[in-house]
C-alpha positions in Angstrom: 0.0 0.0 0.0 1.5 3.4 -1.0 2.0 5.9 1.7 1.2 9.6 1.4 2.0 12.4 3.8 -0.4 15.3 3.5 0.9 18.5 5.2 -2.0 20.7 6.1 -4.3 17.7 6.1 -6.6 19.2 8.8 -7.4 22.1 6.6 -10.2 22.7 4.1 -8.6 21.3 0.9 -6.1 19.0 2.7 -8.8 17.1 4.6 -10.7 16.4 1.4 -7.6 15.1 -0.3 -7.0 12.8 2.8 -10.5 11.5 2.5 -10.2 10.8 -1.3 -6.9 9.0 -0.9 -8.2 6.8 1.9 -11.3 5.9 -0.1 -8.9 4.9 -2.9 -6.8 2.6 -0.7 -3.8 4.7 0.2 -2.1 4.8 3.6 -2.2 8.5 4.7 -0.5 10.4 7.3 -1.2 14.1 8.3 1.1 16.8 9.6 -0.7 20.0 10.6 -0.2 22.6 13.3 -4.0 23.5 13.5 -3.3 27.2 12.9 -6.2 27.3 10.5 -7.3 23.6 10.2 -9.4 21.6 12.6 -8.8 18.2 14.2 -12.4 17.3 13.5 -11.7 17.6 9.7 -9.2 14.8 9.9 -10.4 11.4 8.7 -10.9 9.0 11.7 -8.7 6.4 9.9 -5.8 8.9 10.4 -6.8 10.8 13.5 -7.0 7.8 15.7 -3.5 6.5 14.8 -0.6 8.0 16.7 1.8 7.1 13.8 -0.4 8.8 11.2 -1.6 12.0 12.9 1.2 14.4 13.8 0.4 17.8 15.3 3.3 20.0 14.4 5.0 22.6 12.2 6.8 21.7 8.9 9.7 24.0 9.8 10.5 22.0 12.9 8.8 18.6 12.6 9.2 17.6 8.9 12.4 15.6 9.5 11.0 13.4 12.3 7.6 12.9 10.5 9.2 11.9 7.2 11.6 9.5 8.9 8.6 7.8 10.8 6.2 7.7 7.9 8.6 7.1 5.0 6.0 8.3 2.5 6.1 7.5 -1.2 4.4 10.8 -2.0 4.2 14.2 -0.2 1.2 16.5 -0.7 2.2 19.8 0.7 -0.9 21.8 1.7 0.5 23.4 4.9 0.5 27.2 4.3 -0.4 30.7 5.4 -3.5 30.9 3.3 -4.8 34.5 3.7 -4.1 37.1 0.9 -5.1 39.8 3.3 -2.6 38.7 6.0 0.2 38.4 3.4 -0.3 42.0 2.6 -0.4 43.0 6.2 2.7 40.9 7.2 4.6 39.7 4.1 7.6 38.6 6.3 5.4 36.1 8.2 3.8 35.0 4.9 7.3 34.3 3.4 8.5 32.5 6.6 5.5 30.2 6.6 5.1 29.6 2.9 8.5 29.9 1.3 10.8 29.0 4.3 8.3 26.4 5.4 8.4 24.8 1.9 12.2 25.0 1.7 12.4 23.2 5.2 10.3 20.4 3.9 12.1 20.1 0.6 15.4 20.0 2.3 14.1 17.0 4.3 12.7 15.4 1.2 16.3 15.3 -0.2 17.2 12.8 2.5 14.4 10.4 1.4 15.0 9.2 -2.2 12.1 6.8 -1.9 9.7 9.9 -2.2 8.4 9.7 -5.8 6.8 13.1 -6.0 5.9 16.2 -4.2 2.6 17.7 -5.1 2.1 21.4 -4.3 -1.0 23.7 -4.4 -0.1 26.8 -6.3 -2.7 29.3 -7.4 -4.3 31.1 -10.2 -3.1 34.3 -8.5 0.4 33.8 -10.0 -1.0 35.1 -13.3 -2.1 38.4 -11.8 -4.0 40.4 -14.4 -3.9 37.9 -17.2 -4.2 39.1 -20.8 -6.0 36.1 -22.3 -8.8 33.9 -21.3 -9.1 31.1 -20.5 -5.5 31.4 -19.3 -3.1 28.7 -20.1 0.0 27.5 -18.2 2.4 29.2 -20.5 0.9 32.7 -19.8 3.1 35.3 -18.3 3.5 35.3 -14.5 2.5 38.5 -12.8 1.7 38.0 -9.2 0.1 41.1 -7.5 0.2 40.1 -3.8 2.8 38.6 -1.4 0.7 35.5 -1.2 0.9 35.1 -5.0 4.5 36.0 -5.1 5.2 33.2 -2.5 3.3 30.7 -4.7 5.3 31.7 -7.8 8.6 31.5 -5.9 7.8 28.1 -4.6 7.2 26.8 -8.1 10.7 28.0 -9.0 12.2 26.2 -6.0 10.4 23.0 -6.9 12.0 23.3 -10.3 15.4 23.8 -8.7 15.0 20.8 -6.5 13.8 18.6 -9.3 16.7 19.7 -11.6 19.4 19.4 -8.9 18.2 16.7 -6.5 15.8 14.7 -8.6 12.7 15.5 -6.5 9.8 15.1 -9.0 6.9 17.5 -8.5 3.5 18.6 -9.7 2.3 22.1 -9.1 -1.4 22.8 -9.4 -2.6 26.3 -10.1 -6.0 26.2 -8.6 -8.7 28.6 -9.5 -11.2 29.6 -6.7 -11.8 26.4 -4.6 -15.1 26.1 -2.7 -17.0 23.5 -0.7 -17.7 22.0 2.7 -15.3 22.7 5.5 -14.1 26.0 4.1 -13.5 28.5 6.9 -15.5 31.8 6.2 -13.3 33.6 8.7 -9.9 32.4 7.8 -9.8 32.0 4.0 -10.6 34.0 1.0 -13.6 31.9 0.1 -16.4 34.3 -0.9 -18.9 31.5 -1.2 -18.4 30.3 2.4 -18.4 33.9 3.5 -21.8 34.6 1.9 -23.3 31.4 3.2 -22.1 32.2 6.7 -23.6 35.7 6.6 -26.9 34.5 5.3 -27.2 31.8 7.9 -26.6 34.5 10.6 -29.4 36.5 9.1 -27.1 39.2 7.7 -27.2 40.6 4.2 -24.1 39.4 2.2 -21.3 41.9 1.9 -20.0 42.4 -1.7 -16.8 44.2 -2.0 -16.8 46.5 -5.0 -19.4 46.4 -7.7 -19.5 42.6 -7.7 -18.8 42.3 -11.5 -15.4 40.7 -10.9 -15.5 37.2 -12.1 -14.0 34.0 -10.8 -13.5 30.4 -12.0 -15.1 28.4 -9.2 -13.9 24.8 -8.7 -15.4 22.3 -6.1 -13.0 20.8 -3.6 -14.0 17.2 -4.6 -12.6 17.9 -8.0 -9.4 19.3 -6.5 -9.0 16.1 -4.4 -9.5 14.0 -7.5 -6.7 16.0 -9.2 -4.3 15.2 -6.4 -5.0 11.5 -6.8 -4.4 11.8 -10.6 -1.0 13.5 -9.9 0.0 10.5 -7.7 -0.8 8.1 -10.6 0.7 10.4 -13.2 3.4 8.8 -15.3 4.3 11.7 -17.6 6.9 14.6 -17.2 4.9 17.7 -17.1 5.0 19.7 -13.8 2.5 22.6 -13.8 -1.2 22.3 -14.4 -4.3 24.5 -14.1 -7.1 23.0 -12.1 -10.3 24.8 -13.0 -13.5 24.6 -14.9 -12.5 26.9 -17.7 -15.6 29.1 -17.0 -16.1 32.2 -15.0 -19.0 33.6 -12.9 -19.5 37.2 -11.5 -19.5 37.5 -7.8 -22.9 39.2 -8.1 -24.3 36.0 -9.8 -22.8 33.7 -7.1 -24.4 35.8 -4.4 -27.8 35.7 -6.2 -27.6 31.9 -6.6 -27.0 31.4 -2.8 -29.7 34.0 -2.0 -32.3 32.2 -4.0 -31.7 29.2 -1.6 -32.2 31.3 1.4 -35.0 33.4 -0.3 -33.3 36.7 0.8 -32.3 39.3 -1.7 -30.7 42.3 0.0 -26.9 42.9 0.0 -24.4 45.5 1.1 -21.7 46.8 -1.2 -18.4 48.1 0.2 -15.9 50.1 -1.9 -12.9 48.0 -3.0 -10.2 48.4 -5.6 -10.0 45.0 -7.1 -6.7 44.5 -9.0 -7.8 41.2 -10.6 -11.2 41.6 -12.3 -11.3 38.1 -14.0 -10.0 34.7 -13.4 -10.7 31.9 -15.9 -8.2 29.1 -16.4 -7.7 26.7 -19.3 -7.5 23.2 -17.7 -7.1 21.3 -21.0 -3.5 20.2 -20.2 -4.7 18.5 -17.0 -7.4 16.6 -19.0 -4.8 15.6 -21.7 -2.0 14.6 -19.3 -3.7 13.5 -16.1 -7.0 12.3 -17.5 -8.7 14.8 -15.1 -11.6 17.1 -15.7 -14.1 18.7 -13.3 -17.2 16.7 -12.5 -19.1 19.0 -10.0 -21.5 21.5 -11.7 -21.4 24.9 -10.1 -25.0 25.1 -8.8 -25.0 21.6 -7.5 -21.8 22.4 -5.6 -23.3 25.6 -4.2 -26.4 23.7 -3.0 -24.4 20.9 -1.4 -22.1 23.4 0.3 -24.9 25.6 1.6 -26.6 22.5 3.1 -23.4 21.4 4.7 -23.1 24.8 6.4 -26.7 24.7 7.4 -26.4 21.2 8.9 -23.2 22.3 10.8 -25.0 25.4 12.2 -27.9 23.2 13.5 -25.5 20.7 15.0 -23.7 23.4 17.0 -26.9 25.0 18.5 
């Protein structure tokens, strides 16, 4: 049975990846410091095993965890995930994201049995793209420290592959949404809208709401990570997205129709990136992956998950 270490496996995306891998017969371990993740997100098959659930930081604990688990693959999701915080404190963002990743890669050098490192990059590396849907060979123009860190890590992955033979796949995710997303700690507008409406508050739309995003469901992201483990080709960078885009106003209206409430607040905001839409045809061609979850279906399922959680905590 192949072993996979998922850093950040208690987080939104990481925990879904863990679930999907376990469902497909992989032996999974998790390393997470719970700074933004939650222990309740961790699959019981991992959480209940002392040799598979490690509470710790990649900067200090990667060495001992890799030595104990001896994984065949590493999926590196541990990160500082807030764009806003990266702007407020770029040094902390770099320490957690760039230095943290380097600490992990330095330890991976000592484990030649590791077949591949899989890294969640971001559509934000493109910045204000000039063509849509945006392909992987488009110019890189990150606008925020968070995006700069993602682009920098991609270059470090290339360096470690070239110099130390550590194979890698970097996924440039578009806007991921789904159950378990934290409306307080992540830049997930869908989870924020749902949380506000559950609380009886009108959703807050920054700017005019005409900015558009390519929304991808977290289950499709989890499936892409499994495809990357099984991948036998030599490509390294893939867009993971739907290839479509939806205005924020439309997303808000779709969720409002579920709650049957139609008021909203608009707040002034200078949005640097007005449109995100990625071409994921390379992932289909090379990985055999393509998104399965239709946007409205994903919105309804996500909304119901948040409603069920709210009822359970009352």
